[in-house]
C-alpha angles and dihedrals in degrees: 000000000000090000090057090047090052092050092048090049093049095047092046092052090051094049091046089053090050091057092062115101093227097056114121103199098082129041090235128021121246119265126264093259089065088053092058092043094050092045090052093049090047088058089044089054090051090051092049091049088048090056098043102039137041109280099251092043091050091051094047093044091052093048094047093050093049093045093047094050095046090046099050106030093074089058090058088060091052092047091049090050092050092049091052089049093053094053 
């Protein structure tokens, strides 16, 4: 179950990033309804981790996944931009 919770957390963090107006992966950011949905599933992922792992491990795992996604996803936009420039 904790693998499912990790996947839910990762996907929710990516979708939440894609709702921001300054993201560079999509031509247009996702609508506000996606922001609410991804925020809700991010909390769901935290709850699933809370149920399947020890409490401190669940909190740290959730935080690490969110921080990693929000730290490295912007670089994918830069890599994509650079690849388009080179073509």
